N, C-alpha and C positions, 0 to 999 in steps of 0.2 A: 611452577606453582599449580597445585591441583585445586579443583573446585571453584566456587564463586560464580558470579554472574559474568558472562562473556558477551552477552548480546541483549538487545532490547528492541521491541517493536511496539508501536502504538497505532491501532486502527480504530477509526471512527465507523461505527456500524450505520447502516441506513436508518434504523430506528432512532439512533442517537442524533444523527444529522437532522432528521425530520422534526425533532423537538426544538431545534434552534431556528426553525423557519418563522418568519413573522406571522402573527395571527392573520388569518384570512388568505393564506397562500393556497392557491388552487390544489386540489387533491392530485391532479395529474403531474404537478411539479414534485410533490412529496414522494410519489410512487416511482419517480425516475431517479431518485438519489441512489448512488452506488457506494458500497463500502470504500473507505479511503484510508490508505496507509499514510499516516502523517509523519512518522519518524521510524527510522531503522538505523541501528548502530551496532557494530561488532568491534570488540576490542582488537587492537592491532595483532596481539599475540594469538588470537583465535581465528584470524582471517584465513581463508583458503581451506577451511575444514568443514564447510557445509552449514555453518551456523546461520548465516544470512538466508540461505535457501530454506532451511528448516523453519525459520521465523516467518518468511513470506508464505510458505506452504501451510503453516498453521493458520495464518490469516485467511488464506483461500479456503481452507477446510471450514472455518467459522462462517465465512460468507456463504458457502454452499449449504451449510446446516441451517442458515436463516433464509434459504430460498433464493439467494442471489447467484447470478451467473458470471459476474465480473467484479474486479477490484481495480480501483484507480490509485495512481501514485503520482505525485508531483516531485520532480527531481531537478535540482540546480543543473543547468546545462553544462557546468564545468566539472560535475561530479562523475568523472569517467568510470571509477570503480563501480559505483551504483548502477550507472547506465549499462555497463557490461553484464552485471548480475541480472538485472531485469530483462535484458535482451535474451540472455541465456535461458531464462525461465519462461520465455514466450511473450513478454510484454512488448507492446508496440507504441510508438509515439503517435498520439492523436491530436495534439495541439502543442504549440510552442509560443513563448514570448521571449523577450530579450534576456531573461534570467533563468527561465525554467522550461522544462519539457513536461507535459502531462502525458502519462502513459496509462494504458488500460490492458488488462490481461483477462482472458477467459479462464474460468475455473471449473 
């Protein structure tokens, strides 16, 4: 089957995240917010063809264009496929809880 959507990514930008902070949040908190990849999915038939990498790289490019130097991702600790992808792309674990790993990657 040719054509159609094979992947999806959703990234919250720093400016978007700042708009959801409570009124009165100190400026130093708002300026420390990093772009955050909230969702990434690739259809099974398209996996292994660079779609996931291209989507993550597009997010990194958008982050760089807005003056950011890193992107954050939170991944379920059981999602081995995603964890391997992010590790291959240079992301590293910076925090963990019982269900998820928080990763960050320089762009």
